[in-house]
N, C-alpha and C positions, 0 to 999 in steps of 0.2 A: 504494500500500500504506500502511495506517495505521501509527501508531507502535506500537500494540499488536501488530500482525502482525509488525513488524520485531523486536520484543523476543522474540517467540516463536520466530522463525526463527533469531536469533543464538544462543539457548541451547537448541536443540532436543534436544541429546544429554544434557542434565543433568536431575537430578531436580527442580531448582527450576523449570525450564521446564515440566515435566509438571504440577507443581502449579499453575503459572500458567494452563496450558491448562484444568485442571479447574475453577479458579476462574472463568475466562472462560466456560466451558460452563455453569457454575451460574448466572452472571449472565445469560447469554443465555436460559437456560430460565426464569429468574425474569421477565425482561422479556417473554418470549413469553407466560408465564402472565398477566401483568398486561394485555398487549395483548388476549389472548383474553377475559379477564374484562371489559375495557372494551367489547369487541365485543358480548358478551352483554348488557351493560347498555344499550348503544345499541339492540340489537334489541328488548329488552324495552320500552324507552321508545317505540320505534316502534310496537310492538304494543299499547301501553297505550291505553285508551279516550280519545278526544279530549274534553277538557274545555273549558269556556268560557275564552276568553283574558282576561288581565288588562287588556289594552288593546283594547276593542271598537272596530270600525270606526265612523267618523263617516259620515254620509250627507250628500252635497252635491247639491243640485239647481241646475243652471245655468239662469237665466232662465226659471223656470216661468211658464207663460202663464195658468194659471187657479188660483185659490185652492183649488178642489176637489181638484185633483191633489195639492197640497201636503198637504192634510188626509188624503187617502187614503194617501199615503206615510208620514205620521206614524203612522197607525193600524197599517200593516203593520210599521213599526219596533217599535211597542209589542208586537205579536204575537210577534216573533221576537227580543226581548231587546236591541234597540238603542234608544238614548235621545238621541243627540247629532245634531241636525239643523242643517245650515248651508245658507243660501240665497244665491245670487248674483243680484243684481238681481231680487228677487221682486216680484210685484204687491202691492198693499196688502192686508194680512191683519189684519182686526179680529175682535173677538169675535162679531160678527153675520154674518161672512162664511161662505160654504159650506165653507171650510177647517175651521172648528170643527164644522160640521154633519157633515162626513165623517170627522172624526178619532176618533170614539168616545172611549174613555178616554184616548187620547193628547192630548185637549184639556186634560187636567189637568197635564201635565208636558212631553211632547215638543214640542208645538206652541208653547206660550207661552214656552218656553226656546230656541226656534230663534234662531240667530244669523245676522245678515246679514254676509257676507264678500265679498272679491273673489276672482276666479279665481286671481290670482297668489299670494294668501295661502295658498290650498289647496295649490298646487303647491310652494311653498317649505317648507311645514311638515309634509307628509304623504307617505307612500308612496301613490301615486294609482292607482286602477283605474277607467278610463273604460268606460262601457257603450255599445255600439252594435249596431244590428240589421244594418246593411250592413257586410260585411267584405271585405277584399281576397281575391281568388280564389286568389292564389298569392304567393310571396315577392317578386314585382316591386312589390307595393304595400306598402311598408314602414310606412306610417302605420297601417293597420288590420290588419296581419299581422306576426307571428303573434298569435293571440288565444286566450283560454282560455274554455271553457264554465264556467258557475257551479260545477259539480262539480269541475272541474280547478282552479278558483280556490280552492276550499275546501282541496283537498289541498296547494296551494302555500302558502296563508296559515297553515295549522296548524303549519307547521314553523318559523315565525318569530314573534317578538314585536316588532311595530313599529306606529307610529301610521299607520293606514291610512284612506284616504278612498275611499268608493264614490261615484263621480261620475256623475250622470245628467244628460242633456241636455234640451233643450226638447221639448215635446209634438209640435211640428210638424216639426222638422228635426234633433233630437238634438244631439250634439256635432259641431262642424265639424272639418275636418282640422287646422286650426291648433291647436285646443284639444287634440285627440288627440295631436299631436306632443309636447306638453308633459307628457303623462301617462306613468306608468311601465309600466302594463299595460293591455291591452284585454280586455274580457269581452263575449261575445256569447251569446245564448240560441238554441240550435238550434230552428228553426221551418221550416214549409213554405216552400220557395223561391218559391212563387207569391205569398206574402204574409208575409214574415218580420218585418214591423214590428209590434211590440206597443204597446199603450197604455202610457204612462209608468208609471202605478200598477201595472199588471199585471207589467211587467218588473221593477219594484222588488220586488214580492211574491215573484216566482220567485227572484231573487237572494238575498233575505233568507232565504227558506225553505231554499235549498241551503246557506247558511252557518250555519244555526241551531246546529249542533253546536259552533261556535266561540263562540257568544254566549249560549246558553241553558243554565243550570245544571240545571234540572229541568223535566220536562214534565208535562202533565196526564194523559198516557197511562200505563197501568200498565206495570210492568216485565215484559215478556212472558217473559223467561227465568226470572224468579223465580216467576211465576204458573203455570208448567208443573207438571202433576201429578207427584207423587212416583213414581219408577220402580217401586217395590214395588206401589203401587196400580194402576198400568197393567198389571203382570204379573197381579195378581189379576183384573183384568177379562178378560185373555186366558184365564185358567183358567176363569172363569165362561162365557165364550163357547164354549170347547171343550166344557164340560159341556152347554151348550145344544144344540150341534150333535149331540152324542151322543144326548141325550134326544129330540131332534126326529127321530131316525131317519135322519140323513144317512149315506150310505155312507162307508166309511173314506177313500177317495181324495178324495171331495168334502169331507169334514171337513178333511183336510189342506190342500187348496187354499183353502178358505174361511178357515181360520185364518191362513194366510200373507197372504192379501189383506187381512184385517182388521188384521194387524200392520203391514203397509205403510201402510194407510189412516190408522191412528192415529199411526204414526211421522211422517207428513207433517203431521198436524193439530196436533200439540203441544197436547193437551187440557189444560184447567185442572183443578184439584182438584175443583171443583164439577161439571164436566162428567163426569169419570171416576166420581165417587161417585154421580151420578144414573144413569149407565149401569149401575154395579154393582147399584144397587137394583132397576132394571128387570129385569136378567137374573137376579138372585136370585129375584125373584117368579116370573118365567117358568119357571125351573128347578123351583121347588117345585110349580107347577101341572102341569108335565109329569110330575113324579114322582107326583103325586096321580092324574093321568089314567092312568098306567101301572098303578097299584095298583087303580083301579076297573075297568080293562079286564081285569086278571087275575082279580079277584073275580067279575065277571059273565061271564067267558069271552067277552069282546067284543074285536074288533080295536082296537088303539090309534088307528089312523087311519081316517077315514071311507072308505066303499066307493064306487067309481065305478059307472057304469051296468052294467059287466060283472061286478061283484061283487068285483073286485080292489081291494086297498088303494091309496089314492091317496097317493103320496109325492112331495113337491116335489123336482124335480131342481135 
């Protein structure tokens, strides 16, 4: 029993004790309120869009065997917002090598600024994530198990700010078990079990792509949510479509069904302003022409719809 509880018990019959209980209850409620507010803040933070990290991962390639793969990795880094490349025992890379030929615009910064380091330096200075195609089948293989997929790695890394190194192995044999033992995490790309080994540059591209939300502040893609057409314009389209069905002579139950299907179709499509306004214009013209057709048919005492071989009006079902 705490000291506060003893004091309350000793004076339980007096008014002073009751006042103490009231104060304690008020303090407890205030603390609970603060705790609840903190919980809400944490939840809102968890739901907030993931932005680029202030400390972007560095990319480490251990004993790359061909300059071309180094250039390809540098290009992929440039594509997905990474800039710091470190090489362990690399081949000779000069301006005339295929590394610069494969690097694209990364030949201007990522590749010429690449730093040669030792494996031990990487282990000592970074939170390390090793990549491997071959994983342990179960927990009996502690070196390569447990492992994360690139998507799981993104979810893990976005919760922390730390100096991280993404470590890739050799083209021919990857990272060996001794190297993996020294790394903090293992990442593996799910692939067909018949042939799970990816080309080094391909594997790097996939990992960088999946981690892009942590490293890229803006994309060349338009903001789909902001590009979606205004709800009022979408409703106007549904009104025009209902008028079109009515003027086209659809039976009431068919009109209702078609209207529901169109609403579901457009709901899945998330049309843009331009798409909706184009459709509005098309259906506006169609409705006017159908109105004109009805007026002409009434004027000349003709059926609105063409006749079939039997003389009956043809109406699309």
